[in-house]
Backbone bond lengths (Angstrom), bond angles and torsions (degrees), N, CA, C in turn:
res aa  C-N    CA-C-N  psi(-1)  N-CA   C-N-CA  omega(-1)  CA-C   N-CA-C  phi
1 M - - - 1.447 - - 1.498 111.36 -
2 K 1.322 116.99 -46.54 1.462 122.08 177.04 1.477 111.14 -58.45
3 S 1.338 116.78 -41.75 1.463 119.02 179.97 1.471 112.41 -66.27
4 S 1.315 121.51 -35.45 1.461 127.81 179.15 1.534 108.14 -65.29
5 I 1.312 118.73 -41.04 1.425 121.86 179.40 1.504 113.43 -66.27
6 M 1.390 112.83 -41.97 1.499 117.71 178.59 1.569 109.97 -65.61
7 N 1.291 116.03 -37.11 1.497 119.27 -178.64 1.544 108.01 -66.67
8 Y 1.333 116.79 -40.46 1.439 121.35 178.45 1.525 109.65 -61.36
9 L 1.256 119.25 -46.79 1.449 124.03 179.87 1.518 113.25 -62.53
10 M 1.354 115.76 -32.68 1.461 121.49 177.14 1.500 115.19 -87.16
11 N 1.347 117.30 -0.23 1.457 121.86 -177.45 1.530 110.04 65.61
12 I 1.291 117.98 43.78 1.473 121.96 179.82 1.525 110.58 -117.33
13 E 1.334 113.40 136.88 1.482 119.74 170.38 1.549 106.32 -117.38
14 I 1.271 114.34 113.94 1.499 117.74 -179.23 1.542 111.06 -151.48
15 D 1.281 116.68 131.69 1.498 122.26 179.37 1.513 106.39 -155.15
16 L 1.318 118.84 79.95 1.454 122.52 -170.47 1.561 110.13 -69.26
17 I 1.312 117.42 -35.28 1.451 119.48 178.81 1.533 111.22 -66.11
18 N 1.313 118.48 -39.28 1.425 120.38 175.88 1.574 112.47 -66.84
19 D 1.297 115.49 -38.17 1.456 124.62 174.96 1.576 108.92 -57.68
20 Y 1.337 113.01 -45.36 1.503 118.82 -178.64 1.475 112.27 -66.68
21 E 1.295 118.51 -36.59 1.419 122.97 177.00 1.493 110.05 -65.93
22 Q 1.291 119.55 -38.22 1.461 124.43 178.62 1.510 110.47 -63.55
23 L 1.319 113.96 -42.69 1.490 119.52 -177.07 1.601 108.44 -67.22
24 L 1.319 115.36 -42.38 1.486 118.60 177.77 1.517 112.34 -66.50
25 E 1.311 114.71 -37.34 1.487 117.53 179.22 1.520 112.40 -61.77
26 K 1.317 116.83 -37.11 1.479 122.67 176.10 1.527 110.46 -61.02
27 H 1.313 115.92 -41.44 1.472 118.53 178.96 1.509 110.66 -66.90
28 L 1.359 117.44 -41.26 1.474 120.74 -178.40 1.600 106.98 -61.90
29 I 1.296 114.33 -48.78 1.481 116.36 -178.46 1.482 111.57 -61.92
30 A 1.312 119.47 -44.35 1.460 121.41 179.32 1.571 113.21 -63.16
31 S 1.320 115.07 -24.98 1.432 118.23 -176.48 1.538 110.63 -93.87
32 G 1.326 118.72 -3.01 1.450 124.75 -179.79 1.501 113.13 71.91
33 I 1.343 116.69 31.40 1.423 123.31 178.25 1.499 112.14 -89.51
34 N 1.339 118.52 128.08 1.465 121.83 171.41 1.492 110.23 -75.27
35 Y 1.324 120.30 143.98 1.419 120.09 -178.37 1.542 110.93 -157.38
36 N 1.361 114.61 162.78 1.468 121.99 174.74 1.493 108.07 -87.77
37 K 1.298 121.16 122.09 1.421 123.31 -178.23 1.539 113.73 -60.24
38 N 1.351 115.10 -23.33 1.445 122.41 -179.58 1.532 112.41 -85.10
39 D 1.344 115.61 -0.83 1.422 121.67 -175.64 1.512 112.29 -143.00
40 I 1.282 118.09 47.09 1.481 123.98 -170.77 1.538 109.81 -65.11
41 I 1.271 116.76 -46.22 1.501 119.14 -175.00 1.501 111.55 -64.05
42 N 1.341 116.55 -47.99 1.427 119.04 175.84 1.499 114.52 -57.16
43 A 1.334 114.02 -42.03 1.461 119.14 -179.04 1.536 111.43 -63.12
44 Y 1.350 116.76 -38.71 1.439 121.24 -179.48 1.566 109.68 -66.21
45 F 1.335 113.85 -54.04 1.519 116.17 -177.67 1.574 112.12 -68.86
46 N 1.301 116.74 -28.79 1.453 118.47 176.09 1.564 109.26 -68.18
47 T 1.321 119.56 -39.29 1.413 121.80 178.33 1.543 108.10 -67.76
48 E 1.340 117.66 -42.53 1.439 121.44 -179.20 1.517 110.82 -59.18
49 K 1.352 118.02 -38.28 1.446 119.57 -178.76 1.545 110.93 -68.60
50 K 1.325 116.25 -32.52 1.461 120.55 -176.08 1.534 111.74 -78.86
51 L 1.324 116.73 -19.72 1.474 117.27 178.16 1.538 111.95 -86.61
52 I 1.316 113.40 156.21 1.448 119.58 -178.24 1.536 105.56 -116.42
53 D 1.362 112.04 127.32 1.487 118.20 -179.80 1.528 110.12 -57.25
54 S 1.396 115.63 137.60 1.452 120.07 -179.66 1.531 110.02 -86.90
55 V 1.323 114.15 81.10 1.425 122.17 177.79 1.484 109.41 -130.62
56 P 1.322 122.43 146.56 1.503 123.46 178.35 1.560 112.82 -59.29
57 R 1.297 112.26 137.54 1.481 118.76 178.86 1.514 111.97 -135.72
58 K 1.267 114.26 154.40 1.471 121.33 171.87 1.500 106.43 -85.99
59 I 1.376 117.64 149.28 1.433 122.99 -178.71 1.536 109.72 -115.22
60 Y 1.347 115.33 130.89 1.457 121.35 177.80 1.548 105.97 -122.96
61 K 1.328 115.48 139.62 1.452 121.96 -178.08 1.573 109.64 -115.38
62 S 1.313 113.48 137.84 1.441 116.50 177.61 1.513 113.26 -68.37
63 K 1.346 114.14 162.58 1.496 117.85 179.07 1.537 111.62 -65.30
64 E 1.333 112.78 -24.99 1.431 117.89 -177.36 1.598 114.12 -87.14
65 F 1.291 114.94 -7.89 1.454 122.44 -170.86 1.505 111.35 -63.88
66 V 1.300 116.81 127.88 1.462 123.47 177.72 1.525 110.11 -135.36
67 C 1.303 119.64 132.41 1.400 121.64 175.69 1.509 109.28 -99.47
68 P 1.315 119.42 127.48 1.478 119.12 -177.67 1.518 111.22 -66.33
69 K 1.327 114.47 147.16 1.447 120.74 -176.82 1.549 109.33 -59.65
70 G 1.318 113.94 135.00 1.481 118.28 179.41 1.523 113.14 95.01
71 Y 1.367 114.91 -7.53 1.494 115.38 -178.27 1.519 109.32 -115.37
72 E 1.312 117.17 12.01 1.466 117.89 -178.53 1.481 112.69 -61.29
73 Q 1.312 119.39 -42.33 1.489 122.50 -177.08 1.529 111.55 -69.06
74 K 1.350 115.93 -35.62 1.481 118.83 177.41 1.483 110.22 -68.34
75 L 1.311 118.19 -36.44 1.478 123.69 178.18 1.525 108.71 -67.06
76 Q 1.327 115.47 -41.47 1.456 119.03 -179.62 1.534 113.90 -63.60
77 E 1.303 115.79 -34.03 1.468 119.67 176.88 1.525 111.09 -62.98
78 I 1.296 117.35 -44.05 1.452 120.26 177.27 1.513 110.36 -66.01
79 E 1.317 116.17 -41.15 1.493 119.71 177.99 1.524 111.52 -56.58
80 Q 1.330 118.22 -46.91 1.398 123.14 179.22 1.524 113.64 -58.77
81 K 1.299 114.03 -41.80 1.507 118.74 177.66 1.508 109.76 -66.34
82 I 1.253 120.93 -39.05 1.466 121.67 178.61 1.538 110.91 -69.16
83 I 1.225 117.59 -42.19 1.478 122.92 -177.82 1.551 110.25 -63.34
84 F 1.337 115.05 -41.23 1.480 119.81 -178.24 1.499 115.87 -98.53
85 G 1.350 114.79 8.84 1.488 119.57 175.03 1.492 115.90 68.65
86 K 1.331 117.44 40.19 1.441 120.23 179.06 1.510 114.85 -95.33
87 N 1.229 117.90 170.48 1.457 124.88 -176.48 1.565 110.84 -64.41
88 L 1.343 115.76 127.04 1.440 120.43 -177.28 1.509 112.75 -106.17
89 V 1.355 118.43 -2.12 1.449 124.18 -172.24 1.546 109.79 -59.50
90 P 1.382 122.92 -39.19 1.443 119.48 -178.03 1.537 114.27 -59.04
91 F 1.310 116.40 -22.05 1.462 120.28 -177.87 1.542 113.30 -92.68
92 M 1.327 115.51 -4.81 1.405 120.67 -176.01 1.572 111.67 -95.31
93 S 1.281 114.67 177.21 1.527 120.15 179.01 1.516 109.85 -66.66
94 K 1.390 114.55 141.84 1.442 118.47 175.52 1.514 113.70 -64.92
95 N 1.324 116.34 -13.49 1.495 119.83 176.35 1.506 110.26 -67.42
96 I 1.286 119.70 -7.01 1.463 120.00 177.26 1.522 109.28 -67.52
97 L 1.337 118.39 -20.17 1.431 120.87 178.26 1.513 113.21 -82.20
98 K 1.361 116.27 -5.80 1.466 120.23 174.52 1.475 110.71 -96.53
99 G 1.345 117.50 106.14 1.473 121.25 -173.94 1.494 113.17 -57.21
100 N 1.357 117.28 -34.92 1.499 119.49 -174.71 1.511 111.66 -97.71
101 Y 1.390 117.51 11.33 1.491 119.78 175.63 1.487 108.35 -82.05
102 D 1.323 117.19 131.56 1.433 123.11 -178.34 1.538 112.18 -100.37
103 D 1.289 118.94 118.39 1.463 125.94 177.57 1.497 106.26 -81.71
104 L 1.318 119.28 96.70 1.487 122.38 -171.39 1.546 108.61 -73.48
105 L 1.315 119.94 -31.55 1.486 121.09 173.66 1.522 110.54 -58.56
106 L 1.292 113.69 -50.72 1.490 119.41 179.10 1.536 112.40 -63.50
107 N 1.280 116.59 -46.69 1.511 121.35 179.66 1.518 111.89 -64.51
108 D 1.320 118.54 -27.22 1.429 121.14 -176.66 1.517 112.01 -92.12
109 W 1.329 118.16 -49.37 1.494 121.58 -174.13 1.518 111.53 -119.15
110 N 1.300 122.70 1.67 1.443 123.27 -179.76 1.488 113.98 59.62
111 I 1.369 115.76 35.73 1.440 123.40 -177.38 1.534 109.17 -112.13
112 Y 1.320 117.65 124.29 1.450 124.07 174.20 1.502 112.60 -90.43
113 H 1.319 115.71 154.63 1.494 118.09 176.38 1.559 107.48 -129.89
114 F 1.308 114.55 148.57 1.465 123.51 -178.81 1.537 110.15 -134.40
115 H 1.320 112.78 148.34 1.470 120.16 179.75 1.511 108.69 -91.04
116 L 1.347 115.41 126.47 1.476 118.53 178.38 1.502 112.47 -87.45
117 S 1.318 114.88 86.23 1.456 122.44 -179.31 1.489 110.72 -146.63
118 D 1.303 118.63 152.93 1.521 123.40 177.75 1.533 108.46 -117.37
119 K 1.289 118.59 6.13 1.473 122.19 -178.18 1.537 108.61 -100.98
120 M 1.305 118.50 124.04 1.458 123.89 -173.60 1.554 111.01 -93.61
121 D 1.252 116.44 142.68 1.503 122.02 169.90 1.555 106.55 -87.33
122 K 1.308 114.30 173.31 1.477 121.48 177.23 1.492 112.58 -61.25
123 N 1.278 116.99 -29.37 1.467 121.68 -176.38 1.546 112.67 -87.41
124 E 1.297 117.02 12.33 1.473 124.44 175.79 1.504 114.97 71.05
125 F 1.368 117.14 17.45 1.455 121.72 171.27 1.493 105.65 -105.60
126 V 1.328 116.86 147.71 1.478 119.84 177.19 1.506 106.67 -68.81
127 R 1.339 111.90 154.95 1.529 117.68 179.35 1.544 108.04 -68.10
128 R 1.302 115.00 150.36 1.436 121.65 174.84 1.557 108.84 -53.97
129 S 1.298 118.70 142.15 1.439 123.00 -176.17 1.524 113.04 -120.31
130 D 1.319 115.71 173.93 1.460 120.84 177.68 1.524 111.85 -79.96
131 Y 1.341 115.58 -16.17 1.477 118.86 -177.73 1.504 110.69 -132.83
132 E 1.337 113.15 150.12 1.465 118.17 176.05 1.496 113.88 -129.52
133 L 1.294 118.73 138.85 1.443 124.45 179.88 1.510 110.16 -91.45
134 F 1.354 118.29 131.15 1.478 120.10 178.71 1.506 108.17 -114.05
135 A 1.360 116.11 132.90 1.462 119.47 -172.11 1.557 110.39 -148.12
136 Y 1.279 114.71 156.53 1.461 126.50 -177.71 1.549 105.08 -115.27
137 F 1.340 116.05 131.89 1.473 119.31 -178.03 1.538 110.16 -118.76
138 T 1.348 112.45 143.43 1.468 121.12 167.72 1.538 104.72 -121.27
139 L 1.395 117.30 -174.16 1.371 120.26 -175.96 1.517 113.87 -65.15
140 D 1.338 118.10 -28.24 1.453 119.74 -174.53 1.527 115.31 -129.50
141 S 1.391 111.71 3.45 1.499 116.70 -174.41 1.556 111.41 -139.33
142 C 1.274 116.61 155.12 1.465 121.85 170.58 1.518 109.88 -131.40
143 Y 1.317 112.15 134.69 1.536 117.77 -174.12 1.528 107.29 -116.82
144 F 1.326 114.59 113.54 1.472 122.59 177.58 1.530 106.81 -77.31
145 I 1.323 117.24 115.24 1.426 122.30 179.90 1.529 111.16 -83.51
146 Q 1.372 115.09 -58.85 1.437 120.06 -176.52 1.537 107.28 -170.90
147 I 1.392 111.51 162.07 1.456 119.38 169.19 1.499 109.81 -114.74
148 Y 1.388 114.23 129.40 1.478 115.62 -177.39 1.510 109.39 -124.21
149 P 1.368 119.35 158.14 1.458 121.75 175.52 1.530 109.63 -65.65
150 H 1.330 115.46 141.68 1.442 120.45 178.74 1.585 112.65 -60.29
151 K 1.267 114.18 -30.28 1.496 122.07 -178.97 1.472 112.09 -81.03
152 K 1.338 123.43 -5.28 1.412 125.39 -176.96 1.507 111.17 -56.68
153 K 1.296 119.98 134.15 1.476 124.78 -177.17 1.557 107.82 -67.17
154 S 1.324 115.90 136.03 1.470 122.77 -177.56 1.487 112.78 52.78
155 L 1.276 115.69 41.57 1.439 123.78 -172.65 1.563 112.78 -51.40
156 Y 1.353 116.81 -49.15 1.469 119.03 -175.33 1.523 115.17 -85.10
157 S 1.361 113.14 3.62 1.485 118.76 174.67 1.579 109.23 -117.99
158 T 1.300 116.65 25.40 1.454 118.38 -178.49 1.546 109.02 -74.11
159 Q 1.261 114.48 105.05 1.510 119.97 -176.17 1.515 112.50 -65.60
160 E 1.324 116.67 -19.19 1.507 121.41 175.13 1.525 110.74 -55.41
161 M 1.324 115.14 -30.61 1.497 117.75 -177.63 1.534 110.61 -64.02
162 V 1.306 116.61 -39.72 1.482 118.03 176.84 1.504 112.09 -70.24
163 R 1.311 116.34 -34.75 1.514 121.24 175.45 1.472 111.67 -61.66
164 I 1.339 116.09 -43.65 1.486 121.46 -178.38 1.562 108.39 -65.71
165 L 1.330 113.56 -44.06 1.430 120.22 -177.92 1.523 110.49 -59.20
166 Y 1.314 117.06 -46.32 1.474 120.05 -176.81 1.546 108.68 -75.15
167 N 1.292 120.55 -36.94 1.475 121.11 -177.09 1.544 111.02 -68.21
168 N 1.319 115.27 -25.93 1.547 116.99 -175.55 1.522 109.60 -101.03
169 W 1.373 118.58 -38.32 1.478 121.12 -179.40 1.492 111.21 -139.28
170 P 1.371 116.42 74.41 1.439 121.50 -174.36 1.497 114.74 -61.75
171 E 1.383 116.89 -25.59 1.457 122.38 179.09 1.524 113.26 -64.23
172 L 1.323 116.07 -22.10 1.520 120.56 -175.96 1.510 109.18 -70.45
173 I 1.324 120.47 -35.73 1.471 122.43 -173.57 1.501 114.60 -126.70
174 E 1.363 116.49 8.75 1.472 120.43 -179.22 1.480 112.90 -52.02
175 K 1.326 116.82 -41.91 1.520 119.33 -177.42 1.472 112.04 -61.76
176 H 1.344 119.91 -16.87 1.488 122.85 177.99 1.539 112.12 -94.75
177 H 1.302 116.65 0.34 1.459 123.92 178.73 1.570 108.04 -72.47
178 I 1.314 114.97 121.76 1.472 120.95 179.60 1.552 109.94 -85.90
179 I 1.370 113.09 97.34 1.447 117.77 -177.14 1.512 110.83 -73.12
180 G 1.355 114.13 136.42 1.448 116.96 177.77 1.516 111.93 97.57
181 L 1.295 119.52 -14.76 1.483 122.72 177.41 1.491 107.75 -97.76
182 S 1.297 116.29 109.66 1.491 121.54 -175.26 1.536 113.90 -75.10
183 G 1.301 115.38 -26.31 1.498 118.31 -178.13 1.536 109.95 174.79
184 L 1.326 114.03 173.68 1.499 120.17 177.47 1.510 109.11 -91.66
185 A 1.296 115.07 143.76 1.479 121.80 178.21 1.540 110.66 -61.05
186 E 1.321 114.28 -38.36 1.465 119.92 178.97 1.540 109.07 -115.48
187 K 1.263 120.53 118.41 1.439 123.78 -178.13 1.563 108.00 -77.79
188 L 1.365 111.03 134.21 1.481 117.46 -178.52 1.548 108.89 -109.95
189 N 1.373 114.71 128.03 1.434 117.60 168.07 1.537 110.48 -84.70
190 D 1.272 118.17 179.31 1.453 120.00 -176.50 1.574 113.62 -63.04
191 S 1.274 114.76 -33.94 1.444 117.96 178.71 1.486 112.00 -69.70
192 D 1.315 119.81 -37.62 1.427 126.72 173.73 1.531 110.63 -58.60
193 Y 1.321 112.24 -51.24 1.477 120.61 -179.45 1.589 110.83 -58.71
194 E 1.343 112.73 -41.34 1.469 116.70 179.39 1.527 111.32 -64.21
195 T 1.314 117.60 -40.08 1.476 123.40 -177.38 1.568 107.37 -65.39
196 L 1.307 118.46 -43.79 1.472 120.67 176.13 1.503 113.23 -65.25
197 R 1.275 117.24 -40.25 1.499 118.86 179.63 1.514 110.22 -67.78
198 R 1.259 119.14 -42.47 1.442 121.49 177.20 1.531 113.13 -59.15
199 A 1.342 114.91 -29.79 1.496 121.08 176.98 1.471 110.11 -86.79
200 K 1.366 117.78 5.46 1.466 125.36 176.00 1.536 109.98 62.74
201 V 1.396 113.79 32.87 1.445 120.89 176.54 1.610 108.01 -97.86
202 S 1.311 116.81 120.23 1.444 120.55 -178.43 1.503 106.60 -81.17
203 T 1.331 114.28 143.05 1.477 115.40 178.07 1.519 108.38 -151.88
204 F 1.357 115.94 168.87 1.429 122.88 177.35 1.502 110.35 -74.48
205 V 1.299 119.11 155.66 1.457 123.19 169.31 1.494 106.83 -117.55
206 E 1.351 117.54 127.97 1.405 126.56 179.07 1.517 108.58 -109.18
207 I 1.359 112.61 119.60 1.464 116.08 -178.78 1.531 113.45 -105.03
208 A 1.340 115.33 -13.03 1.493 121.65 178.77 1.499 107.61 -172.58
209 P 1.304 121.07 166.16 1.436 122.50 176.08 1.557 109.90 -57.87
210 D 1.291 116.77 133.15 1.488 125.14 -178.26 1.552 112.58 68.67
211 N 1.292 116.96 11.39 1.453 121.74 177.36 1.535 111.98 -126.79
212 V 1.390 111.12 83.21 1.449 120.73 -179.28 1.517 107.14 -117.61
213 F 1.340 114.96 137.45 1.482 119.85 -175.96 1.537 109.30 -126.95
214 W 1.347 111.06 160.25 1.478 119.30 -176.14 1.518 110.16 -150.58
215 G 1.318 117.25 130.89 1.512 119.29 169.51 1.530 113.66 72.23
216 I 1.379 119.34 32.08 1.457 118.24 -178.55 1.515 112.16 -59.89
217 G 1.383 115.66 -36.64 1.447 119.23 -177.14 1.542 112.16 -100.09
218 G 1.367 115.55 11.88 1.470 120.95 -179.77 1.482 113.58 95.63
219 G 1.311 117.70 -15.47 1.509 119.25 174.57 1.553 109.14 89.23
220 Y 1.377 110.46 170.66 1.485 115.41 178.65 1.537 108.31 -140.98
221 T 1.271 115.49 161.09 1.487 120.85 179.40 1.523 109.94 -87.16
222 S 1.325 114.89 179.53 1.495 118.62 -178.36 1.539 112.34 -66.32
223 S 1.350 114.61 -12.26 1.520 115.35 178.63 1.498 108.83 -93.10
224 G 1.373 118.62 -11.86 1.426 124.66 -174.80 1.512 114.83 101.73
225 L 1.365 115.89 -8.87 1.465 120.57 -176.86 1.560 108.06 -67.98
226 S 1.282 116.48 139.99 1.443 123.48 174.09 1.467 112.74 -53.73
227 Q 1.301 120.17 132.70 1.450 125.50 174.20 1.531 110.89 -61.02
228 E 1.320 115.48 -37.62 1.463 122.90 178.77 1.575 110.73 -63.69
229 V 1.349 113.48 -41.35 1.505 116.50 177.25 1.477 111.10 -65.90
230 L 1.300 118.99 -41.19 1.469 124.06 178.36 1.432 111.65 -60.31
231 H 1.316 117.49 -48.58 1.476 121.95 -178.88 1.547 111.32 -65.36
232 K 1.294 113.99 -38.95 1.466 116.96 -179.13 1.558 110.00 -65.02
233 K 1.330 114.10 -45.01 1.498 119.38 178.67 1.511 108.76 -59.19
234 D 1.289 120.41 -48.07 1.445 122.91 -179.29 1.491 112.47 -58.73
235 N 1.328 117.31 -41.09 1.436 121.07 -179.91 1.513 115.12 -64.54
236 Y 1.357 113.04 -41.91 1.466 121.53 177.84 1.547 109.30 -66.05
237 L 1.314 117.72 -45.89 1.413 117.34 -178.87 1.538 112.88 -68.38
238 R 1.340 118.22 -28.43 1.454 119.86 177.03 1.547 108.07 -73.67
239 F 1.305 117.66 -36.02 1.489 120.18 176.36 1.490 112.55 -62.80
240 L 1.331 115.95 -45.20 1.449 121.21 -177.65 1.533 111.14 -68.61
241 S 1.299 115.85 -37.94 1.483 120.89 176.40 1.515 111.30 -62.64
242 N 1.311 114.24 -45.57 1.488 116.45 178.65 1.504 112.62 -65.88
243 A 1.356 114.89 -38.03 1.491 119.09 178.99 1.538 110.12 -65.29
244 Q 1.315 117.05 -36.15 1.436 117.60 179.46 1.520 111.48 -67.81
245 N 1.333 114.56 -39.04 1.464 119.89 177.50 1.533 111.96 -63.42
246 T 1.293 115.29 -38.52 1.469 121.72 174.93 1.506 111.96 -58.18
247 I 1.326 117.82 -46.38 1.444 123.98 179.66 1.479 112.42 -62.95
248 T 1.352 116.83 -49.44 1.453 122.63 178.90 1.526 113.42 -63.94
249 N 1.350 116.33 -39.22 1.430 120.17 -178.88 1.544 111.05 -70.21
250 N 1.295 116.97 -23.38 1.496 121.87 -178.26 1.519 111.44 -110.50
251 H 1.378 113.93 16.40 1.477 116.91 -174.57 1.499 112.92 -58.82
252 L 1.321 117.14 -32.42 1.528 118.78 -175.61 1.520 110.08 -68.27
253 I 1.365 117.60 -37.39 1.475 122.82 176.19 1.552 108.21 -65.00
254 I 1.285 115.13 -46.60 1.481 119.33 -178.12 1.530 110.01 -63.19
255 K 1.342 115.94 -48.14 1.440 122.81 178.95 1.539 112.58 -54.21
256 N 1.357 116.75 -53.96 1.434 121.59 -179.90 1.546 114.76 -59.04
257 T 1.381 113.84 -37.77 1.476 119.53 179.21 1.525 108.17 -65.93
258 I 1.319 115.03 -46.85 1.513 117.98 -178.23 1.477 109.04 -63.29
259 K 1.317 120.63 -40.00 1.494 122.83 177.24 1.516 112.16 -56.87
260 N 1.327 115.43 -42.17 1.445 121.90 -178.51 1.509 111.87 -68.58
261 M 1.338 116.39 -27.76 1.489 123.33 -178.89 1.509 111.23 -82.15
262 C 1.329 118.49 -20.12 1.468 119.84 -170.90 1.541 109.73 -107.29
263 T 1.333 115.06 144.80 1.474 119.65 168.86 1.474 111.60 -73.94
264 S 1.365 116.02 -33.04 1.456 122.93 171.60 1.498 106.08 -144.12
265 H 1.291 116.69 146.37 1.455 118.12 -175.82 1.541 110.79 -139.45
266 C 1.317 115.64 161.44 1.417 123.63 175.13 1.474 109.16 -97.05
267 D 1.352 119.76 129.75 1.484 121.12 -174.15 1.525 112.50 -88.67
268 H 1.379 115.23 9.81 1.493 120.42 173.36 1.507 104.81 -109.65
269 Y 1.283 117.82 124.35 1.490 125.51 -173.23 1.518 111.54 -106.96
270 K 1.309 113.44 120.89 1.491 119.99 -176.49 1.496 108.68 -118.97
271 Y 1.316 117.75 106.42 1.460 122.21 -177.74 1.541 110.68 -94.33
272 K 1.301 113.83 139.82 1.469 120.65 178.88 1.530 108.94 -132.96
273 L 1.350 116.19 128.69 1.492 119.00 176.87 1.507 112.07 -68.96
274 L 1.356 113.41 130.93 1.489 121.24 174.47 1.509 110.09 -99.17
275 F 1.329 118.75 -60.17 1.426 121.34 178.22 1.539 108.49 -165.70
276 F 1.338 115.94 167.18 1.436 122.86 178.75 1.503 111.94 -156.66
277 S 1.338 115.36 156.89 1.465 120.30 174.88 1.489 109.20 -129.11
278 K 1.342 120.18 -155.11 1.494 119.10 -168.67 1.508 113.10 -61.35
279 D 1.385 116.23 -43.16 1.449 116.36 -179.02 1.549 113.54 -134.01
280 E 1.361 114.00 24.24 1.468 119.32 -178.54 1.555 109.04 -134.49
281 L 1.282 116.32 142.59 1.457 121.08 178.15 1.525 111.10 -140.25
282 T 1.339 114.81 138.27 1.394 123.44 -179.73 1.523 112.95 -122.66
283 V 1.304 115.80 126.31 1.490 119.06 179.04 1.522 107.96 -130.29
284 A 1.360 115.45 161.19 1.411 122.69 176.42 1.543 107.45 -108.35
285 E 1.330 117.75 138.07 1.436 121.25 169.79 1.546 103.10 -100.75
286 K 1.361 114.85 105.41 1.446 119.47 -164.20 1.537 112.64 -73.80
287 N 1.251 117.29 -37.76 1.506 121.62 -172.60 1.537 109.97 -67.47
288 N 1.351 118.00 -34.13 1.438 120.90 -179.14 1.546 111.73 -108.29
289 R 1.296 116.72 4.12 1.489 124.30 176.24 1.521 109.95 53.94
290 K 1.323 116.88 58.65 1.479 122.47 176.75 1.497 110.01 -127.58
291 I 1.307 115.60 157.01 1.435 122.68 178.33 1.537 107.52 -111.95
292 I 1.395 116.12 133.05 1.433 122.11 174.90 1.508 108.86 -117.86
293 Q 1.293 116.92 129.08 1.458 121.71 175.05 1.502 108.92 -120.89
294 I 1.316 116.32 142.14 1.441 121.45 175.65 1.502 107.80 -125.10
295 F 1.370 113.09 129.70 1.507 120.82 -179.63 1.550 104.01 -112.43
296 F 1.264 115.19 98.51 1.523 120.49 -170.40 1.562 110.49 -64.96
297 S 1.266 117.47 -47.52 1.506 119.90 -174.71 1.464 112.07 -66.36
298 Q 1.382 116.91 -23.57 1.468 119.57 -177.24 1.543 112.63 -104.95
299 S 1.385 114.81 -2.95 1.444 119.38 -177.42 1.543 113.14 55.98
300 K 1.363 113.59 42.87 1.451 119.12 -175.33 1.564 108.18 -117.87
301 L 1.351 113.15 142.75 1.429 117.97 173.84 1.540 109.46 -121.28
302 R 1.251 116.85 141.73 1.505 118.98 -178.72 1.547 109.01 -134.65
303 I 1.311 116.94 127.41 1.419 123.48 176.46 1.545 109.44 -121.88
304 C 1.267 118.55 124.76 1.436 122.29 -175.44 1.491 114.91 -150.02
305 E 1.324 115.10 170.48 1.520 118.77 172.58 1.486 109.99 -72.83
306 P 1.284 118.38 155.44 1.484 122.85 179.07 1.537 112.01 -52.98
307 Q 1.365 116.49 -39.84 1.484 117.06 -175.17 1.497 109.64 -77.46
308 E 1.326 120.52 -7.95 1.450 123.02 176.75 1.501 114.54 -97.73
309 L 1.323 115.15 13.03 1.445 118.23 -173.62 1.553 113.29 -59.40
310 F 1.319 116.28 -35.37 1.465 120.84 178.79 1.499 109.99 -106.44
311 G 1.313 116.26 138.56 1.470 121.54 173.65 1.539 111.42 81.65
312 F 1.364 117.83 26.56 1.470 119.84 -176.03 1.508 105.11 -113.86
313 T 1.313 118.94 135.32 1.490 125.26 -178.73 1.483 107.35 -79.06
314 S 1.329 115.70 129.66 1.499 119.98 179.47 1.532 107.84 -79.73
315 I 1.363 112.34 161.09 1.492 118.30 -173.97 1.539 106.23 -106.57
316 K 1.312 118.51 131.00 1.441 123.94 178.73 1.516 107.89 -84.16
317 L 1.342 117.09 123.34 1.463 120.99 176.49 1.494 108.40 -115.23
318 S 1.287 117.14 144.51 1.488 120.12 -179.03 1.547 109.04 -68.92
319 S 1.304 113.55 150.67 1.466 118.45 -173.48 1.551 114.10 -64.26
320 D 1.331 115.07 -20.83 1.447 115.16 -179.33 1.602 111.10 -78.86
321 K 1.323 115.58 -6.48 1.481 118.62 -179.16 1.531 111.36 -99.62
322 L 1.332 115.59 -20.16 1.440 120.53 -179.31 1.512 112.35 -115.31
323 L 1.281 116.83 128.71 1.464 120.38 -175.61 1.531 107.05 -98.78
324 F 1.314 116.03 85.86 1.474 120.33 -177.46 1.473 112.31 -81.42
325 C 1.318 115.83 135.83 1.513 120.82 176.20 1.508 104.98 -94.78
326 S 1.330 116.88 146.41 1.463 122.79 179.57 1.538 109.92 -65.06
327 V 1.355 114.10 139.82 1.470 117.56 -177.10 1.470 108.80 -111.53
C-alpha cells in the first residue's frame, strides 16, 4: 500500500509481477494449456516441470527391464524420439494439458511414464495402452526403469521402481539417501504408499535395510504442488519485487536522464516488463518510448532508445547514486 501511494505521488505506473503473469499467460494460451487464472505462475512452472526438453539423449536400460511381447515396435518408436531429441508429449498423460494438475509420481520420485501405443487420438495423444514405460531423465540421458501393465495395482506407487533405479544407477539418487536411518518403524507396501500420496502426505521410501530415501523428485506440498515449482515461483517473485524497488528508488535518475534525451516528454512514467534473466532486467517506459536495463551484479544502469537495445554500451554509475535492492 505504501509503495502504491509513493508511485502515485511520483507519477509512476509499475507492476512487474502483474506484467510477468501476463507474459506467462500468453505462453499458456499459445500452448493450449488449461489453467486457473488465479494461479498463472504456478500453472506455468508446473507445466514446465512436467515437460521434457527436446534434446538428444543416450538411453540406458536396467538389468530388470523387460519389454512385453508385441510391444517392441512401440517401444522402439519412443526410443528413437528420445535418441534424436523429438517431442515426447504425445506419449504422455493428457493431464499435461492441465497447468494446475500435479503429477505426484514426478514430484515424488522424478519418474516419468509413457503409454506404449502407436495409435493416435484426435487430440494428437496416443491412445491409452495396456502397458506403460517408466523412466528417469537427466539433461543428456534417459534411464529405462521398467514397463508395467496399466492395470497393475498401485501402479504409480510401485516402490520397486526406486529400488531398480538405485540398484542400477545409484549415483542418480544417492544425494537423497538418508544416511544413518536403518529403516522405517512401519513398513509400507505399495498400496499404503499410494494412500499417503493421494492424501498429499510426503513420506520416506525404503527399498532395503539401510536404504531409505527422501525427496527424489523434490517433494510436494500439502496441496500436491511440487516444492521445486513453489521455490522457483518465490525466487522469481522476490527478484521482480526487488527489481521494482530498484526502479522506484532510482526513479529521479531515470526521469532526469529521459528528460535530457527527449525534446518533449511526458511526466507520467509507465513501466512495462519486457524480459529478465538471472541478474538483468529490461523494461520499457512506454509514454516516452525508452528502454531501461538494470544489470544487478555490475551495478549498471542503461537507458536507451528502443532501436539501440542491442550493441549499446552501458553506463557505469557509482554505488552512491544507485539504490540497489538485494536480489
